[in-house]
C-alpha positions, 0 to 999 in steps of 0.5 A: 783625716775626716776633713780630707774625705768630706770634700770628696764625698761632697763632690761625689754627691753633687756629681751624681745628683747632676747625672742625666738619664736618657729616655730610650723610646723605640717605635715600631710601625704596625699596619693592620690588615684592612678588609676590602669588602664589608661583612654581608649579613642576612636576617635569620629566624629561629623557628620554635619547636617546643616551649615548656608549659610550666616553669622549670627551675634549677639551682646551682651552688657556688663556693664563695668563701674567698670573698671577704665582704658582701660588696665584692660578692654583690659586684660579681653576682651577674657573673654567678647568675650567668653561670647558673643560667648556662648550667641550667640550659646545658643540663636541661637540654633546652636551647634557651630559658626565657622569662627567667627569674633569679633567687639568690641567697647564701648559706653555711655562714656565707661560704656558699651562694645558691642561685635558683633559676626559674623560667620556660625552656625553649627548643628550636627546630631550625634556623632559616633565612627571614622572608617578607612574612617575617618583617613584622618582627624587625621592630619587635625589640625597638622602644 
């Protein structure tokens, strides 16, 4: 009986090994809406209302017990700094913190990350269109 089953099994293996699968690809044509005109922008200037005379600081505590190693924590450090800076601006009621410095350290055996932000608070009074008198600022940030 074993001799009669063997040829059928061999034939079944050969036939299933030769089957072809047909790759089905469906394509759709998508057209993006194209603008007929470009965006018109004007230079704007923020006028400063107040700058703190002394540096102000704030610290934020992040729970980082989910991080297994220091490399992953160091890779996400810019995100923690950005979040601390945003919280600092929100809590201090300033529009921007300039000349910022960051101090970072861990405590509680690496379960908490503390980000200390120091800088000068700036509050703006109004946003206005730039005039010819403001041309000197156009190359201010160029290298």
